[in-house]
C-alpha angles and dihedrals in degrees: 000000000000147000121024093347089058093046093051093045091051095047095052098040113131094231090060111095097166126028124196108206104208105138105127119247129345090328087085096048104089095047091043093051095047089053090048090049093057097043102258115166103244138197103206114213096149106081093181088074089070096032095057096034113008097142094051093044094048093046087055090046091054093050098046097037091233119168116230110199113189120231099184108102095236097048091040086054091050091049089057094044092052089061088075093069148003122283090246090059093058113113097178146335120234119202116193125214130192093224092239126241094309101051092116096032115112110245090236089070094055094093091060101045116117128221089247092058091045092054093057095099110187097217117015134046105222145149119293098255097047088046094055088044089053088052092054094037090238090121086060090050090053089049088055091054091045092049089050093056098034098048099026092237119147114245093246090063092054114086131185123211131181112242107171094190094061092212096124111054100184145350135208119202114202127207091259092059097257115143118204116191130190107222123185143133118286090261120126092205087079100059091037091055091044090057093047098048102032128166085029126064121218133188109279126203095227130122113269127225114260105215092182089073121081116244140174123217121193130202130183138152120267114253104245093198094051097041100038094167096074092056091047088059093053089048092052094048089049091051090056127192114069097339096105089048088055091046091056095045093047093047093050092052094047095047090051091050090050091051089052089048093239091125135024123252089249090058094062094085090043093054089048094047095045092047091052092051092050101045115082109234119232140172109254112219097191142359094277091061091050089052089050090053091048093052093048092044092053091050091054094044091054089054091052091048088060089054093051093048098079100086096050096106085074090044093054093041100046109045115150126199118251111231 
């Protein structure tokens, strides 16, 4: 037994009492959905599950009573902050972003940036796709979509703020003006342990914040013109239906094309936007429908990549270093 059959069989096995969903991309969707459907307790590390199929997954979670505990540091932080008040008292969620390696790089240089430059994340060590998505801020867009489904908060009440120090992972503002923040070292052992041991808290072997040392924390809004992918994520969520599934598929194709140097860094949002405009949106009724949309969107995105590849001679010849 191998592939999807093995994933699903393992995820629904009777001896499994806690499942960590960490398979990258939509490859983890079917196994996670089946575990949700039968009420397994789940640590969710695969944000694409909710990006591609948030409505269906959350419907199944409500019906089965399953508990979805976020492993992603930002959503884990929101989960902790929400314990300070009732859901009806929430004014907004605030997700922080480091800004990636290009937060101070002029947008006009995006056409000449190399994969090696984009893979130098200033804070976290991650896989290639999520690192590139962090550089475009698409990862933060995915996190907005995930937060919407996971916590039942409208997108217009989910803000993103650039916080280069990455000390504050998330904040929740309540109706009385109180702001609760989750602060910790940039160490994934903390959110992983929180998900595994919730509702208890156990001693964790992570660095502590030294409040006797002077420190500066900066916050500023993301530039929507420079980081177009973030707005595309908000737009796809607002469009509803299968738009966010297409968003994810197109982004995965575009990122892979960039890593293979078939398109420029600046072409990634263009590929995603053009794919969204070409793929007819629908309302998936089941996971098979979601996977059909995913396949169709990938095929369209590959065609768009070809149309974006022509100027690459200039891209390959004119790279400039990022200071």
